[in-house]
C-alpha positions as CSV (number, residue, x, y, z in Angstrom):
1,M,6.8,31.8,-6.3
2,L,3.5,31.4,-4.3
3,F,0.4,30.0,-6.0
4,D,-2.7,32.0,-6.2
5,S,-6.0,30.4,-5.1
6,S,-7.1,29.5,-8.6
7,T,-3.7,27.7,-9.2
8,Y,-4.2,25.7,-6.0
9,K,-7.7,24.8,-7.0
10,N,-6.6,23.6,-10.5
11,I,-3.7,21.5,-9.1
12,F,-5.9,19.9,-6.5
13,S,-8.7,19.2,-8.9
14,N,-6.5,17.7,-11.6
15,S,-4.1,15.8,-9.4
16,F,-6.8,14.5,-7.0
17,S,-9.2,13.3,-9.7
18,S,-6.4,11.7,-11.7
19,G,-5.1,10.0,-8.5
20,L,-8.6,8.6,-7.7
21,I,-8.9,6.9,-11.1
22,A,-5.3,5.8,-11.2
23,G,-5.5,4.3,-7.7
24,L,-8.5,2.3,-8.5
25,S,-7.0,1.0,-11.7
26,G,-3.8,-0.3,-10.1
27,A,-5.4,-1.7,-7.0
28,F,-8.1,-3.7,-8.7
29,I,-5.7,-5.5,-11.1
30,V,-3.3,-6.7,-8.4
31,Y,-5.9,-7.4,-5.7
32,P,-5.8,-11.2,-5.9
33,I,-2.1,-11.1,-5.2
34,D,-2.8,-9.0,-2.1
35,V,-5.1,-11.7,-0.8
36,V,-2.3,-14.3,-1.1
37,K,0.2,-11.9,0.6
38,T,-2.1,-11.4,3.6
39,K,-2.7,-15.1,3.9
40,M,1.0,-15.8,3.8
41,Q,1.8,-13.1,6.4
42,N,-0.7,-14.4,8.8
43,Q,0.7,-17.9,8.7
44,I,2.1,-18.9,12.1
45,N,4.6,-21.8,11.9
46,N,3.8,-22.3,8.2
47,N,1.1,-24.9,9.0
48,L,-1.5,-23.8,6.4
49,Y,0.3,-23.3,3.1
50,K,3.5,-24.7,1.8
51,N,4.1,-21.6,-0.3
52,G,2.2,-18.8,-2.1
53,F,1.4,-21.1,-5.0
54,D,-0.1,-23.7,-2.7
55,C,-2.1,-20.9,-1.1
56,C,-3.4,-19.9,-4.6
57,L,-4.5,-23.5,-5.2
58,Q,-6.2,-23.9,-1.9
59,L,-8.0,-20.5,-2.3
60,W,-9.2,-21.6,-5.8
61,K,-10.5,-24.9,-4.4
62,Q,-12.4,-23.1,-1.6
63,D,-14.5,-20.6,-3.6
64,R,-12.9,-20.2,-7.0
65,I,-12.5,-16.5,-8.1
66,K,-14.5,-15.2,-5.1
67,S,-11.7,-16.3,-2.8
68,F,-9.3,-13.9,-4.5
69,Y,-11.6,-10.8,-4.2
70,R,-12.8,-11.0,-0.6
71,G,-12.5,-7.5,0.9
72,V,-12.2,-5.8,-2.5
73,I,-15.0,-3.3,-1.8
74,P,-13.3,-1.6,1.2
75,Q,-10.1,-1.7,-0.8
76,M,-11.7,0.1,-3.7
77,I,-13.4,2.6,-1.4
78,G,-10.2,3.3,0.5
79,V,-7.4,3.0,-2.1
80,A,-8.8,5.7,-4.5
81,P,-8.6,8.6,-2.0
82,E,-5.5,7.2,-0.5
83,K,-3.6,7.2,-3.8
84,A,-5.2,10.6,-4.7
85,I,-3.9,12.2,-1.5
86,K,-0.5,10.5,-1.9
87,L,0.0,11.7,-5.5
88,F,-1.4,15.1,-4.8
89,A,1.0,15.6,-1.9
90,Y,3.9,14.4,-4.0
91,T,3.0,16.6,-6.9
92,M,2.6,19.7,-4.7
93,I,6.1,19.3,-3.3
94,T,7.9,18.5,-6.6
95,K,6.0,20.7,-9.0
96,D,8.3,23.7,-8.9
97,N,11.5,21.7,-8.4
98,P,11.2,18.7,-10.8
99,D,14.9,18.2,-11.2
100,N,15.9,18.3,-7.5
101,F,16.4,14.9,-5.8
102,Y,15.8,16.4,-2.4
103,Y,12.3,17.6,-3.3
104,H,11.4,14.1,-4.6
105,L,12.6,12.6,-1.4
106,M,10.6,15.1,0.7
107,G,7.6,14.7,-1.5
108,G,7.7,11.0,-1.1
109,L,8.0,11.2,2.7
110,L,5.1,13.7,2.9
111,A,3.0,11.5,0.6
112,G,3.5,8.5,2.8
113,T,2.6,10.5,5.9
114,C,-0.5,11.9,4.4
115,Q,-2.0,8.6,3.2
116,V,-2.0,6.8,6.6
117,M,-5.2,8.4,8.0
118,I,-7.0,6.8,5.1
119,T,-4.9,3.6,4.7
120,S,-5.1,2.3,8.2
121,P,-8.9,1.9,8.6
122,Y,-9.6,0.4,5.2
123,E,-6.7,-2.0,5.4
124,M,-7.9,-3.2,8.8
125,I,-11.3,-4.0,7.4
126,K,-9.9,-5.4,4.2
127,I,-7.4,-7.8,5.9
128,N,-10.1,-9.3,8.2
129,L,-12.5,-9.8,5.3
130,Q,-9.6,-11.5,3.4
131,M,-9.1,-13.8,6.4
132,N,-12.8,-14.6,6.6
133,N,-13.0,-12.9,10.1
134,K,-16.3,-11.4,11.2
135,I,-16.2,-7.7,11.7
136,N,-18.3,-5.9,14.3
137,Y,-18.9,-2.6,12.4
138,K,-20.2,-0.9,15.5
139,E,-16.7,-1.2,17.0
140,L,-15.4,1.0,14.2
141,I,-17.1,4.0,15.8
142,N,-14.4,3.6,18.4
143,F,-11.4,5.6,17.0
144,K,-8.9,3.3,18.8
145,K,-10.3,0.2,17.1
146,L,-10.8,1.8,13.7
147,Y,-7.1,2.9,13.7
148,L,-5.6,-0.3,15.1
149,G,-2.2,-0.7,13.6
150,M,-1.8,3.0,12.5
151,G,1.7,3.2,14.0
152,A,2.8,0.2,11.9
153,C,1.2,1.9,8.9
154,F,3.4,4.9,9.5
155,L,6.4,2.6,9.9
156,R,5.7,1.0,6.5
157,D,4.2,3.8,4.4
158,I,6.6,6.7,5.1
159,P,9.8,4.7,4.2
160,F,8.0,3.1,1.3
161,S,7.2,6.4,-0.3
162,G,10.5,7.9,0.6
163,I,12.2,5.1,-1.3
164,Y,9.7,4.8,-4.1
165,F,9.3,8.3,-5.4
166,P,12.9,9.3,-5.7
167,T,13.7,6.0,-7.3
168,Y,10.9,6.4,-9.8
169,W,12.0,9.9,-10.6
170,Y,15.6,8.8,-11.1
171,L,14.6,5.9,-13.4
172,K,12.2,8.0,-15.4
173,E,14.1,11.3,-15.7
174,K,17.8,10.3,-15.5
175,Q,17.7,6.8,-17.0
176,K,15.0,7.8,-19.5
177,L,12.9,4.7,-18.9
178,N,9.1,4.8,-19.7
179,I,6.6,5.6,-16.9
180,F,5.3,2.0,-16.5
181,I,8.8,0.4,-16.3
182,S,10.1,3.1,-14.0
183,G,7.0,2.8,-11.7
184,T,7.2,-1.0,-11.7
185,L,11.0,-1.2,-11.0
186,A,10.8,1.4,-8.3
187,G,8.2,-0.6,-6.5
188,A,10.4,-3.6,-6.0
189,P,13.0,-2.3,-3.5
190,A,10.5,-0.1,-1.7
191,A,8.0,-3.0,-1.2
192,F,10.6,-5.6,-0.2
193,M,12.5,-3.4,2.2
194,C,9.3,-2.4,4.0
195,T,8.0,-6.0,4.3
196,P,8.8,-6.3,8.0
197,A,6.6,-3.3,8.9
198,D,3.9,-4.8,6.7
199,V,4.0,-8.1,8.5
200,I,3.8,-6.3,11.9
201,K,0.8,-4.2,10.7
202,T,-1.0,-7.3,9.3
203,R,-0.6,-9.2,12.5
204,M,-1.7,-6.3,14.6
205,Q,-4.8,-5.7,12.5
206,T,-5.9,-9.4,12.1
207,K,-8.5,-10.3,14.8
208,N,-7.9,-14.0,15.1
209,T,-4.1,-14.0,15.7
210,I,-2.5,-14.1,19.1
211,T,-0.3,-11.1,18.3
212,P,-0.5,-8.1,20.7
213,D,-2.0,-4.8,19.4
214,K,1.1,-2.7,20.0
215,I,4.2,-2.5,17.8
216,I,7.0,-3.4,20.2
217,P,5.1,-6.4,21.8
218,T,4.1,-7.5,18.3
219,I,7.8,-7.5,17.2
220,K,8.8,-9.5,20.3
221,N,6.0,-11.9,19.8
222,I,6.9,-12.7,16.2
223,Y,10.6,-13.0,16.9
224,M,10.2,-15.2,20.0
225,N,7.7,-17.6,18.3
226,E,8.8,-17.6,14.7
227,G,12.3,-16.1,14.4
228,C,13.7,-13.3,12.1
229,T,12.5,-14.9,8.9
230,A,8.9,-14.4,9.9
231,F,9.3,-10.7,9.3
232,W,9.9,-11.3,5.6
233,K,6.8,-13.5,5.1
234,G,5.0,-12.6,1.9
235,G,7.9,-10.4,0.8
236,G,8.0,-11.7,-2.8
237,W,4.2,-11.5,-3.1
238,R,4.3,-7.9,-1.7
239,V,6.7,-7.0,-4.5
240,L,4.4,-8.7,-7.0
241,I,1.6,-6.4,-5.7
242,S,3.4,-3.1,-5.4
243,S,5.6,-3.1,-8.5
244,P,2.8,-3.5,-11.2
245,Q,0.3,-1.6,-9.0
246,F,2.4,1.5,-8.9
247,G,3.5,1.1,-12.5
248,I,-0.1,1.0,-13.6
249,T,-1.2,3.7,-11.2
250,L,1.5,6.2,-12.4
251,L,0.9,5.3,-16.0
252,V,-2.8,6.1,-15.7
253,F,-2.0,9.2,-13.5
254,D,0.4,10.6,-16.0
255,Y,-2.0,10.0,-18.9
256,L,-4.9,11.7,-17.1
257,Q,-2.7,14.6,-16.0
258,N,-1.7,15.2,-19.6
259,L,-5.3,15.3,-20.6
260,H,-5.8,18.3,-18.3
261,K,-2.9,20.3,-19.8
């Protein structure tokens, strides 16, 4: 059955506003872990940090808590509309077919596709601020520079959401787990399996690395210089980001959606 215009307006308003608040909540809480993940992924030949915990210690020594929140402003500006669009797209696809796995898969794939136009620019800015790199903001007027790494974002975000949302639905609806646990558990396999694409994206977007700015040359460069294991750098920390972040985000999103009912 087709929606009338007022139904579309209500769904958009409720889902989008809920997604904005939910996205901010989840992203801010786990942001320090994101900084550590970026640092670990940008390590070439492991010559800076022994492991993620050593990275945490060194960051604390450098500038205490400020070290863990570099780049948080573009993250907060970008992640709110990103999560809002993602959750809105997923909700639109699954609303009339809540018990059909196929629609949850399609909703996830669409959600991952829709978010990239917002994700790519703010992550490029965020990553370079996390790495203490200077950003020439005038360059960002150039579409090509602003969307550097967009292809790798598609490579990461579409599979991530395609794995995440059906898994979340299965755990919540079929296994009857609560929203936070379902959201948290679903984030683990999705985040870890997409780590190679995240490493490629991080290297492409970081200004002070010697990595090329195209996907295939970047893959070859990483493999030739660091081997296969380099594609899994920061994988554990990525799981520590995505699992609780999405658990918190979906918990807040569901709570806000219920307030609108």
